[in-house]
C-alpha positions as CSV (number, residue, x, y, z in Angstrom):
1,M,33.8,7.5,30.1
2,G,33.3,10.7,28.5
3,G,32.6,12.8,31.2
4,P,30.1,15.5,31.9
5,R,30.8,17.3,28.4
6,L,29.9,14.4,26.4
7,E,26.6,13.9,28.4
8,V,25.6,17.6,27.8
9,V,26.4,17.0,24.2
10,K,24.3,13.9,24.1
11,F,21.4,15.5,25.8
12,G,21.6,18.5,23.4
13,F,21.6,16.2,20.4
14,Y,18.5,13.9,21.7
15,V,16.5,17.2,22.6
16,F,17.3,19.5,19.5
17,F,17.6,16.9,16.6
18,P,14.0,15.9,17.0
19,V,12.7,19.6,17.1
20,G,14.9,20.3,14.1
21,V,13.5,17.5,12.1
22,M,10.0,18.8,12.8
23,L,10.8,22.1,12.1
24,Y,12.3,21.1,8.7
25,F,9.7,18.5,7.5
26,G,6.6,20.2,9.3
27,G,7.3,23.5,7.8
28,P,4.9,24.9,4.9
29,D,7.6,25.2,2.5
30,F,8.5,21.5,2.6
31,Y,4.9,20.6,2.1
32,D,4.4,23.0,-0.6
33,K,7.5,21.6,-2.4
34,H,7.4,18.0,-1.8
35,V,3.9,16.8,-0.5
36,K,1.2,19.0,-2.3
37,G,1.6,17.7,-5.7
38,I,1.5,14.2,-4.7
39,K,-2.0,12.3,-5.5
40,F,-2.5,9.9,-2.7
41,W,-6.1,8.6,-3.6
42,P,-7.2,7.6,-7.1
43,D,-10.1,9.3,-8.8
44,Y,-13.6,8.3,-7.7
45,E,-14.7,7.0,-11.1
46,K,-11.6,4.7,-11.3
47,T,-12.4,3.0,-8.0
48,T,-14.4,-0.3,-7.5
49,K,-17.9,0.5,-6.2
50,P,-19.2,-2.3,-3.9
51,P,-22.7,-3.7,-4.7
52,T,-25.5,-2.1,-2.6
53,T,-28.6,-4.3,-3.3
54,S,-28.9,-7.9,-2.9
55,D,-29.5,-8.4,-6.6
56,E,-26.0,-6.8,-7.3
57,V,-24.5,-9.0,-4.5
58,R,-25.8,-12.2,-6.1
59,E,-24.7,-10.9,-9.7
60,T,-21.2,-10.2,-8.4
61,M,-20.9,-13.6,-6.5
62,N,-21.9,-15.3,-9.6
63,L,-19.3,-13.5,-11.7
64,L,-16.7,-14.2,-9.1
65,K,-17.7,-17.7,-9.1
66,A,-17.3,-18.1,-12.8
67,Q,-14.1,-16.4,-12.9
68,R,-12.7,-18.6,-10.1
69,E,-14.0,-21.7,-12.1
70,E,-12.3,-20.5,-15.2
71,R,-9.2,-20.1,-13.7
72,W,-9.2,-23.5,-12.1
73,R,-10.2,-25.1,-15.5
74,K,-7.2,-23.5,-17.0
75,Y,-4.9,-24.6,-14.4
76,R,-6.1,-28.1,-14.4
77,E,-5.7,-28.1,-18.4
78,E,-2.2,-27.0,-18.0
79,Q,-1.5,-29.5,-15.5
80,Q,-2.7,-32.3,-17.6
81,Q,-0.6,-31.0,-20.6
82,Q,2.5,-30.8,-18.4
83,S,1.8,-34.3,-17.3
84,T,1.3,-35.8,-20.8
85,D,4.3,-33.8,-22.0
86,N,6.7,-35.5,-19.3
87,K,5.6,-39.0,-20.2
């Protein structure tokens, strides 16, 4: 359809476009300007630390269970209020 010239142009585009993109985005200027200032990871003090001993695991499990039961209790109360309001 387009002939050999079109094929040469397409081949050149397919080869040199990725190379140009790698040169631009992989260069140190781009890194210094756009990537270096971004903070990817949170501070260590702000992260959640998993329990390490069996006692800490039990305490954490009891805390999570209490929180879950509290959420369910509130949900049931809201459902009961909505059902009484609709009647």
